[in-house]
Each structure stands twice: as structure tokens, then as C-alpha cells.
C-alpha positions in Angstrom: 91.9 124.3 98.4 88.5 123.7 99.8 87.0 120.5 101.2 83.8 119.5 102.8 85.5 118.9 106.1 86.4 121.5 108.6 90.0 122.4 109.2 92.6 124.8 107.9 93.9 124.1 104.4 97.1 125.1 102.8 98.6 125.1 99.3 102.3 125.6 98.8 104.8 125.0 96.1 105.8 121.6 97.4 102.7 120.2 99.2 99.0 120.7 100.1 97.1 120.2 103.3 93.4 119.3 103.3 90.9 117.2 105.3 89.6 113.9 103.9 87.3 113.0 106.9 86.3 114.8 110.0 89.5 115.4 112.1 91.6 113.4 109.5 94.1 115.6 107.8 96.1 114.8 104.6 99.4 116.3 103.5 100.0 115.6 99.8 103.5 116.1 98.4 102.9 117.7 95.0 106.2 117.8 93.1 106.4 114.4 91.6 108.4 115.6 88.6 111.2 116.4 91.2 110.4 113.2 93.0 109.2 115.2 96.0 112.7 115.8 97.2 113.4 117.5 100.5 113.9 121.1 99.3 114.1 124.0 101.7 110.6 125.0 100.5 109.4 121.5 101.3 110.8 121.6 104.8 109.3 125.0 105.6 105.9 124.1 104.2 105.8 120.7 105.9 106.6 122.4 109.2 103.9 124.9 108.6 101.3 122.2 107.8 102.2 120.4 111.0 101.7 123.6 112.9 98.2 123.9 111.4 97.1 120.3 112.2 98.6 120.4 115.6 96.4 123.3 116.6 93.3 121.4 115.6 91.5 118.6 117.3 93.2 116.3 114.8 92.7 112.6 115.3 95.0 111.3 112.5 97.3 112.6 109.7 97.9 111.0 106.4 101.1 111.8 104.4 101.2 110.8 100.7 102.7 111.7 97.4 101.7 111.7 93.8 102.3 109.6 90.7 105.5 107.6 91.0 107.0 109.5 93.9 106.2 109.4 97.6 109.5 111.1 98.5 113.0 110.5 97.2 115.0 112.2 99.9 117.6 114.9 99.9 117.5 117.6 97.1 120.8 116.5 95.6 121.0 119.6 93.3 122.1 121.4 96.5 125.3 119.3 96.5 126.1 118.6 92.8 125.8 120.1 89.4 125.5 123.8 88.3 122.9 124.6 90.9 125.0 123.3 93.9 124.8 125.7 96.8 126.0 123.6 99.8 129.7 122.9 99.9 130.7 123.3 103.6 129.7 120.3 105.8 129.1 122.7 108.7 126.9 124.9 106.6 124.8 121.9 105.6 124.5 120.3 109.0 122.2 122.5 111.1 120.2 124.4 108.4 119.6 121.3 106.3 120.4 117.8 107.7 119.5 118.5 111.3 116.4 120.4 110.2 115.2 117.3 108.3 115.8 115.0 111.3 114.0 117.3 113.7 111.1 117.7 111.4 110.7 113.9 111.0 111.0 113.4 114.8 108.2 115.8 115.1 105.9 113.3 113.5 106.6 110.8 116.3 106.0 113.5 118.9 102.5 114.5 117.6 99.7 113.4 120.0 97.7 111.7 117.2 98.6 108.9 114.8 100.4 109.5 111.5 100.0 107.3 108.5 102.3 107.2 105.5 100.4 106.2 102.4 103.4 105.3 100.2 102.3 105.5 96.6 105.6 105.1 94.9 109.4 105.5 95.6 110.2 106.2 99.2 114.0 106.3 99.2 116.6 107.9 101.3 115.0 110.7 103.2 111.6 109.5 101.8 112.1 106.2 103.6 113.1 108.1 106.7 109.9 110.1 106.4 107.8 107.0 106.1 109.6 105.3 109.0 108.9 108.4 111.2 105.1 107.9 110.7 103.3 105.5 113.1 101.8 103.5 110.3 102.7 102.7 106.7 100.3 101.6 104.0 102.1 100.7 100.8 100.9 100.5 97.2 101.8 97.2 95.6 104.3 99.0 93.3 106.0 101.0 96.0 109.7 100.8 96.7 111.3 101.7 100.0 114.9 101.8 101.1 118.0 103.6 102.2 120.3 103.6 99.2 122.7 106.4 100.5 125.8 104.2 100.3 125.4 104.2 96.5 126.1 107.9 96.4 128.7 108.0 99.1 126.4 109.2 101.9 124.6 107.8 105.0 120.9 108.1 106.1 121.4 110.8 108.7 117.9 111.8 109.6 117.0 108.8 111.7 116.6 106.1 109.0 119.5 103.9 110.2 118.3 103.9 113.8 114.6 103.4 113.0 115.1 100.7 110.4 117.4 98.9 112.9 114.7 98.9 115.5 112.1 97.5 113.1 114.1 94.7 111.5 117.1 94.1 113.7 120.9 94.4 113.1 121.2 91.7 110.5 118.7 92.9 108.0 119.6 96.6 108.7 123.2 95.9 107.8 122.2 93.9 104.8 119.8 96.5 103.4 121.6 99.7 104.4 125.1 98.7 103.4 123.9 97.3 100.1 121.6 100.2 99.4 118.7 97.9 98.8 115.4 99.0 97.3 112.7 96.9 99.0 109.5 96.0 97.2 106.3 96.2 99.1 105.9 92.5 99.6 109.4 92.3 101.3 108.6 95.3 103.5 105.4 93.6 104.5 107.1 90.4 105.4 109.5 92.2 107.7 106.7 94.2 109.5 107.5 97.6 108.0 103.9 98.3 107.0 100.4 97.7 108.1 99.1 96.7 104.6 100.0 96.4 101.0 97.2 97.2 98.6 96.6 98.1 94.9 97.5 101.6 94.1 93.8 102.6 93.5 92.9 101.4 97.0 95.8 103.1 98.8 94.1 106.3 99.9 90.9 104.5 100.9 92.9 102.1 103.0 94.7 104.9 104.8 91.5 106.8 105.4 89.8 103.7 106.7 92.7 103.2 109.1 92.4 106.8 110.2 88.7 106.5 110.8 89.2 103.4 112.8 91.7 105.2 115.0 89.3 108.1 115.4 86.9 105.7 117.1 89.3 105.3 120.0 89.9 107.5 123.0 92.3 110.3 121.7 94.0 110.8 125.1 94.4 107.0 125.5 95.9 106.8 121.9 98.2 109.7 122.7 99.5 108.2 125.9 99.9 104.8 124.3 101.9 106.3 121.4 104.1 108.2 123.9 104.7 105.1 126.0 105.8 103.1 122.9 108.4 105.8 121.8 109.6 106.4 125.4 110.1 102.6 125.8 112.5 102.5 122.8 114.9 105.0 124.4 114.5 104.1 128.1 115.5 101.1 130.3 112.7 98.7 131.2 112.0 100.1 134.7 111.9 103.8 133.5 109.6 102.8 130.7 107.3 101.0 133.1 107.2 104.0 135.4 106.2 106.1 132.5 103.4 103.7 131.7 102.1 104.0 135.2 102.1 107.8 135.0 100.4 107.6 131.5 97.6 105.4 132.9 97.2 107.6 136.0 96.6 110.6 133.8 93.7 108.9 132.1 92.0 107.5 135.2 88.8 109.4 136.2 88.8 111.5 133.0 85.9 111.7 130.5 87.3 109.1 128.2 87.9 106.7 131.1 84.3 107.2 132.3 82.9 106.6 128.8 85.0 103.5 128.3 84.2 102.0 131.7 80.5 102.9 131.3 80.3 101.4 127.8 82.0 98.2 129.1 79.5 97.9 132.0 76.5 98.7 129.7 77.8 96.3 127.0 77.7 98.9 124.3 80.4 100.5 122.0 82.0 103.5 123.5 81.5 106.9 121.7 84.9 108.4 121.9 84.3 109.9 118.4 82.6 112.9 119.9 85.8 114.2 121.5 
């Protein structure tokens, strides 16, 4: 796949990677007929795509789906029906369940922002994928949720923990135990997304957000992102110490000098050149 923007591209059986703006990458999940489920092929190709964007001077990554599916979670044919291939819980844990969790955590660990442009159903592992991105933009018709209790399972790739942190114990218990499919308006009311837009405006909204983020100091964005995620897992004093170290790393660098110079000269900074 070729684009007018520089950067490595990739076309696999489950997804594509291209560049929609300078330094703004897009991963598109391309198996809507299979609801973009988390097949082994998907996991390998998603990891490969992240390798490619992580080697570039990427400033933002958009993840989206096609037609009615963003991503509908685990590939259940591995566990039921004539094509079932996973029966032993230990055989499924490390090569499949843990692999999904580690891959989704990787989105949080990237040094640049990630944006889930949720075009349709984001259920189970698809909800976990969206919650692992730093921002979520939802189409008005999108549905998001963790319905695993309805099939005798649990959201094991971080969805329980991440949803709890976004909405608190009460709503997490309500939605997870009941397997609720949230509409976009409800997700918005509870702070799960940055915007809800008509479907035909979804990609533009995500790109506009990515371009806005590109105007900011990339090292400052990276350190701010790390500070937020560290603060979720650390006590207050440890998190504060991390923040001091993050700030100290930036002081005196090129971005710092540009930001301070722009402030003193009363002009917009030009971080976009980095």
C-alpha cells in the first residue's frame, strides 16, 4: 500500500499500516467479516506493525476498523466448534491470553500517543484494545463493552483493571458483571472517549487530534504520558519523584529552549520540526 506520506507500510491478512499525515500512522483492521477478532495472525501482524512505527519518528498512531467492526475480541473458533484448537488452559494462557495482554500494554508503553477510532463494535478484547489506547474517538453508532460473563469468561487482557480505573468500582461492577454493551453517548458521559462523532467524520476527527498532538513537544508528550501511567501503579510520593525526574530530563533540551524562547517572544513554538 502506498501513501503520499513517508513511512514504512504493511499489508497483512488481518490489518494494514499506512500514514495519513506526516508522522501520523494508521493501523486498519481489515477482517470485518470476522469482526476483526484476535486471531494469531492478527496478533503477529499487530506486533509487526508496532515494531515498524516504533522505529520511525512517529508522533501519533491511529487504530481503527472497517464497516461494523472495530474489534470483537477473542477468536472464539479456537475454543468451540469444529475448528477448536485450544483445550488446555495452560496451553492457551501464555501463547494466546498473555500474548494479547502484553501486546495491548505495549500501546501504553509507546512514547507517542495512540488513538482508537472506534467505528463499530468494540467488545471483549476489542474494548480492551480501545482502552489500551491513550485516546478514544467513537462513531455515534459504536458499541463498547466487556460482555465476557455472557459466555462464561472474564476480560483477562487488562479490560477489568482499565475500565475500573476509568469509571470506578460501582460502574465497573455494573457493566462487567452484566456484560453491558455501552452506546457511544453513555461512554462519553462516563469519560471513556474524547469525542463522539458521525461515522463519516470519525477518521477526520482522529487525524485532527493526531495533528494537534504533533504540534506539541514530542519528548514532553512522552514524559507526560509515562508520568500518567506510572502514577496509576505507584504511591503518591513515588509518582511525584518520577515526575521530577521526567521534568529534569527535559530541562535545557532543544524542546525546552524552543518552548521557553517562544513564550518570551510571544509566538507559537515550532515543535513540529522535531
